FITIGU-920560 format. One record per residue (C-alpha): chain; x, y, z; residue in one letter. Coordinates in steps of 0.2 Angstrom, whole numbers. Layout:
N
A,X,Y,Z,A
...
***
This chain:
443
A,35,176,-18,M
A,22,166,-5,K
A,13,179,4,N
A,0,166,14,Y
A,1,153,27,N
A,-16,144,25,T
A,-27,140,10,Q
A,-41,152,18,M
A,-28,166,18,E
A,-22,163,1,A
A,-41,163,-5,A
A,-45,179,4,K
A,-30,186,-6,K
A,-36,179,-22,H
A,-23,167,-24,V
A,-26,150,-32,I
A,-14,138,-23,T
A,-8,121,-31,P
A,-20,113,-19,E
A,-34,122,-26,M
A,-31,118,-42,E
A,-29,100,-37,T
A,-46,100,-29,V
A,-54,109,-43,A
A,-49,97,-56,K
A,-55,82,-45,K
A,-72,91,-43,E
A,-74,97,-60,N
A,-77,115,-55,I
A,-68,132,-60,D
A,-53,136,-47,P
A,-60,153,-46,N
A,-77,147,-40,Q
A,-68,136,-28,L
A,-57,150,-22,L
A,-73,160,-16,E
A,-79,146,-6,V
A,-62,143,3,V
A,-62,161,6,A
A,-80,162,15,S
A,-76,146,25,G
A,-89,135,16,A
A,-75,124,10,V
A,-60,118,19,A
A,-44,111,11,I
A,-34,102,24,P
A,-16,103,18,A
A,-1,104,31,N
A,13,112,23,I
A,24,97,28,N
A,13,84,21,H
A,22,83,5,T
A,14,67,-1,S
A,-5,73,0,L
A,-16,74,-15,S
A,-27,88,-9,A
A,-46,86,-7,E
A,-59,99,-3,G
A,-73,96,10,I
A,-89,107,11,G
A,-103,115,1,A
A,-106,109,-17,G
A,-91,96,-16,L
A,-92,77,-17,K
A,-94,69,1,T
A,-79,63,8,K
A,-75,49,19,I
A,-63,46,34,N
A,-56,30,42,V
A,-52,30,59,N
A,-36,17,64,L
A,-23,17,77,G
A,-17,6,92,I
A,-22,4,110,S
A,-14,-4,125,G
A,-24,-20,121,D
A,-21,-19,103,C
A,-3,-12,98,N
A,2,-20,82,N
A,7,-6,70,Y
A,10,-19,55,D
A,-9,-22,56,I
A,-13,-3,57,E
A,-3,-1,42,M
A,-12,-14,33,Q
A,-28,-4,38,K
A,-20,11,29,V
A,-17,2,14,D
A,-35,-4,14,M
A,-41,13,17,A
A,-30,20,1,L
A,-36,5,-10,K
A,-53,9,-7,F
A,-52,28,-9,G
A,-54,35,7,A
A,-50,54,7,E
A,-45,54,25,A
A,-36,44,38,I
A,-37,48,57,M
A,-23,40,68,D
A,-32,38,84,L
A,-17,29,93,S
A,-18,32,111,N
A,-4,21,119,Y
A,15,24,119,G
A,26,33,108,K
A,15,36,93,T
A,25,48,83,N
A,35,33,73,I
A,20,26,66,F
A,12,44,62,R
A,27,50,53,K
A,28,35,43,E
A,8,36,39,L
A,11,54,34,I
A,26,50,23,A
A,16,38,13,K
A,-3,44,12,S
A,-9,54,-2,P
A,-25,55,10,A
A,-27,70,22,M
A,-21,64,40,I
A,-30,68,56,G
A,-27,66,74,T
A,-34,70,91,V
A,-20,77,101,P
A,-27,75,118,I
A,-28,56,115,Y
A,-9,56,113,D
A,-5,68,127,A
A,-4,55,141,V
A,8,44,132,G
A,18,57,124,Y
A,20,68,140,L
A,21,52,152,E
A,10,61,164,K
A,-6,57,174,D
A,-21,67,166,L
A,-22,80,181,S
A,-4,85,180,E
A,-5,91,162,I
A,-4,109,160,T
A,-11,120,145,A
A,7,122,140,E
A,8,103,139,D
A,-7,102,128,F
A,1,115,117,M
A,16,105,114,R
A,7,90,108,V
A,-2,101,96,V
A,14,109,89,R
A,22,91,88,A
A,8,84,77,H
A,8,100,66,A
A,26,98,64,E
A,26,81,58,E
A,12,86,45,G
A,-5,82,52,V
A,-18,91,40,D
A,-33,93,52,F
A,-34,90,72,M
A,-50,87,82,T
A,-49,99,96,I
A,-63,98,108,H
A,-63,118,113,A
A,-83,119,114,G
A,-85,109,130,I
A,-81,124,141,N
A,-89,127,159,K
A,-105,135,150,R
A,-109,120,140,A
A,-105,108,155,V
A,-117,117,165,E
A,-131,113,152,A
A,-125,95,151,F
A,-126,93,171,R
A,-142,103,172,R
A,-151,92,159,E
A,-144,74,163,G
A,-142,61,150,R
A,-143,41,148,K
A,-125,40,141,M
A,-118,56,148,N
A,-102,59,138,I
A,-96,46,125,V
A,-83,56,116,S
A,-65,50,123,R
A,-57,67,120,G
A,-72,75,129,G
A,-73,64,143,S
A,-55,67,146,L
A,-56,86,145,L
A,-72,85,157,F
A,-62,75,170,A
A,-47,87,169,W
A,-57,101,170,M
A,-66,93,186,N
A,-50,87,194,M
A,-41,104,191,T
A,-55,117,194,G
A,-48,125,178,N
A,-58,130,162,E
A,-55,119,146,N
A,-37,125,140,P
A,-42,122,123,F
A,-56,135,125,F
A,-46,146,137,E
A,-31,147,127,Y
A,-39,145,110,Y
A,-30,160,101,D
A,-14,152,106,D
A,-18,135,98,F
A,-25,144,83,L
A,-7,152,80,E
A,1,135,79,I
A,-12,129,67,L
A,-10,145,56,H
A,8,142,56,E
A,7,125,48,F
A,-10,127,39,D
A,-19,113,50,V
A,-38,113,48,T
A,-46,113,66,I
A,-59,100,67,S
A,-71,107,81,L
A,-75,91,91,G
A,-92,88,98,D
A,-87,83,115,A
A,-106,82,120,L
A,-112,72,105,R
A,-126,59,109,P
A,-121,42,113,G
A,-138,35,111,C
A,-154,41,102,I
A,-162,46,117,D
A,-149,60,121,D
A,-149,68,103,S
A,-154,86,101,S
A,-153,89,120,D
A,-147,105,129,A
A,-129,99,131,G
A,-127,94,112,Q
A,-134,111,107,I
A,-126,122,121,S
A,-110,115,114,E
A,-114,119,97,L
A,-117,137,100,I
A,-100,136,107,E
A,-93,129,91,L
A,-101,143,80,G
A,-92,156,90,N
A,-76,147,89,L
A,-78,144,70,T
A,-78,163,67,K
A,-64,166,78,R
A,-53,154,68,A
A,-58,161,52,W
A,-53,178,59,D
A,-35,171,61,K
A,-37,163,43,H
A,-38,145,50,V
A,-48,133,42,Q
A,-62,125,51,V
A,-73,109,51,M
A,-87,106,64,V
A,-90,89,70,E
A,-107,82,73,G
A,-117,67,81,P
A,-117,54,86,G
A,-132,43,88,H
A,-149,51,81,M
A,-166,44,76,A
A,-169,47,57,I
A,-182,60,59,N
A,-171,72,69,E
A,-156,71,56,I
A,-160,83,42,A
A,-166,96,56,A
A,-149,94,65,N
A,-139,97,48,M
A,-149,113,45,I
A,-147,120,62,M
A,-128,116,62,Q
A,-125,125,46,K
A,-135,140,52,R
A,-126,141,69,I
A,-109,137,62,C
A,-109,149,47,H
A,-110,136,34,N
A,-94,128,40,A
A,-90,110,33,P
A,-99,98,44,F
A,-91,82,49,Y
A,-103,68,57,V
A,-99,51,65,L
A,-114,42,58,G
A,-126,46,64,P
A,-130,29,71,L
A,-151,28,69,V
A,-154,14,82,T
A,-144,7,97,D
A,-148,-11,96,I
A,-138,-17,82,A
A,-120,-20,89,P
A,-110,-30,75,G
A,-120,-21,62,Y
A,-116,-3,66,D
A,-109,0,49,H
A,-125,-2,43,I
A,-135,9,56,T
A,-121,22,53,S
A,-123,22,34,A
A,-141,24,35,I
A,-139,39,45,G
A,-124,45,36,G
A,-133,45,18,A
A,-147,55,26,I
A,-134,68,35,A
A,-125,70,19,A
A,-141,71,8,A
A,-147,84,21,S
A,-130,95,21,G
A,-116,86,29,A
A,-100,86,19,D
A,-89,73,28,F
A,-93,56,34,L
A,-82,46,48,C
A,-84,27,44,Y
A,-91,15,57,V
A,-86,-3,57,T
A,-96,-19,63,P
A,-84,-18,78,A
A,-91,-2,84,E
A,-94,-3,103,H
A,-86,-19,104,L
A,-68,-20,100,R
A,-54,-12,90,L
A,-59,-17,71,P
A,-48,-30,61,D
A,-45,-29,43,L
A,-61,-35,38,N
A,-70,-24,49,D
A,-61,-10,41,V
A,-66,-15,24,K
A,-85,-16,29,E
A,-84,1,37,G
A,-76,9,21,I
A,-88,1,9,V
A,-104,6,19,A
A,-97,24,21,S
A,-93,25,2,K
A,-111,19,-2,I
A,-118,33,9,A
A,-108,46,3,A
A,-110,42,-16,H
A,-129,39,-12,A
A,-129,56,-4,A
A,-120,65,-19,D
A,-133,58,-30,I
A,-147,65,-20,A
A,-138,83,-19,K
A,-136,84,-38,G
A,-117,84,-36,I
A,-110,86,-55,P
A,-106,70,-62,H
A,-111,59,-47,A
A,-123,48,-57,R
A,-109,45,-70,D
A,-104,29,-63,I
A,-120,22,-59,D
A,-125,25,-79,N
A,-109,16,-83,Q
A,-115,1,-71,M
A,-133,1,-80,A
A,-125,0,-97,E
A,-113,-14,-92,A
A,-128,-24,-85,R
A,-138,-21,-101,H
A,-124,-29,-110,E
A,-123,-42,-97,L
A,-104,-37,-97,D
A,-99,-45,-80,W
A,-81,-40,-81,Q
A,-86,-22,-84,K
A,-97,-23,-70,M
A,-83,-29,-59,F
A,-72,-15,-64,A
A,-85,-2,-60,I
A,-90,-9,-44,A
A,-85,-1,-26,I
A,-79,-19,-21,D
A,-76,-27,-37,G
A,-67,-42,-29,D
A,-82,-46,-18,K
A,-94,-46,-32,A
A,-83,-57,-43,R
A,-82,-69,-28,E
A,-101,-69,-27,Y
A,-103,-73,-45,Y
A,-90,-87,-46,A
A,-98,-94,-30,G
A,-111,-103,-39,A
A,-107,-102,-58,P
A,-121,-101,-70,P
A,-123,-113,-85,T
A,-123,-99,-96,D
A,-109,-87,-93,P
A,-121,-72,-99,H
A,-132,-75,-85,T
A,-131,-77,-65,C
A,-137,-93,-56,S
A,-151,-83,-47,M
A,-161,-82,-64,C
A,-151,-92,-77,G
A,-159,-91,-94,K
A,-174,-83,-87,M
A,-164,-66,-84,C
A,-175,-52,-87,A
A,-161,-42,-96,V
A,-156,-56,-107,R
A,-175,-60,-112,T
A,-179,-41,-115,T
A,-163,-40,-126,N
A,-166,-55,-137,M
A,-185,-49,-140,I
A,-178,-30,-145,L
A,-165,-39,-156,D
A,-179,-48,-165,G
A,-174,-65,-158,K
A,-185,-79,-151,K
A,-184,-84,-133,V
A,-185,-102,-129,E
A,-183,-111,-112,F
A,-185,-129,-117,C
A,-169,-135,-125,S
A,-168,-152,-134,G
A,-160,-159,-119,E
A,-174,-154,-107,I
A,-187,-162,-119,K
A,-178,-177,-120,E
A,-176,-179,-101,N
A,-196,-175,-99,D
A,-200,-191,-110,K
***
């Protein structure tokens, strides 16, 4: 008979769950080895007991870097059909998690459909949904109201929730004292900051943290401790507000583990390249090696329209330095709700960053697919290359866009292809570039 509620609770009791078996197989590790890191909190397996379509994934130390895709409707863009197409895109490209950030109207119909069909983990930010769900102005919402929304999401099957419990009065004091260029750029953080100032109360997610943990424990929802004071430009990174909140998150991590609730900790944000590695080390130290989930970080502020690239650069460095989970960023970041093509570009950029980091971290078998690509290129086997590529369709379209005369080359080098030339010499063949037709034309 089942004697646990959460994956962490099972691991502490030395019970290997079906979800642990799934993750161990995907990661090519022994389930007993996985059990130990889940029990310690270094790995989380977000797996709501009501998410029956889930194919479990592990996030944390020693495992492959995972990526998350954000989607959802807003008041200005509220077409659920298009958002579901984005879901299909995310699943096609192998995103391990999808966050529904819908913040307009009654969102539960879409969320329930999403949970029913998605093998990927599903995350939400309950405070986004509170105003529409409760049909109340922000200042009129009570702690009990926020709790109702969290419970509703948990009952529907959400695997992890971003809860901004670290932006308490102490962290706000540090933020106000220091000052910032961009102030608060976290949507959830800004809403709580406004609520606290309008009501005069402590952050309800901090004040009633244990009550929220009881709900999460009941349904095995992983808490993703939101970084409400994450830097919104590189000049704000590593400041007193960010670090003050991080210290609070470290304490909240231990409190959640004491209740057998799995934890992820969210991180920056915008950050110069030279600060990234140190921030990853600091987060892991302060938050007791809990899995680290980063948005970016974006390494420069001057590339609107290309922030999937600024994010991929930062994400690769962050993950190679210890981050475990990357939130994708699209070219539409800072500009508008992303369309389908933006979503695709963001996913591919994030997948590249995650995979590059896994190679750097020495994740077992991470290099295997790169070696397969090298073999296909050595053989000039284009169809095999397209099959291996992250985005084989785009690679095929590019190749066919300017077809070569010799199908065993591409139109950049033609018969002067270095691979072709070397292969021919090593096979004992003679390399000739001047065909009879060319000689004839030269006369």
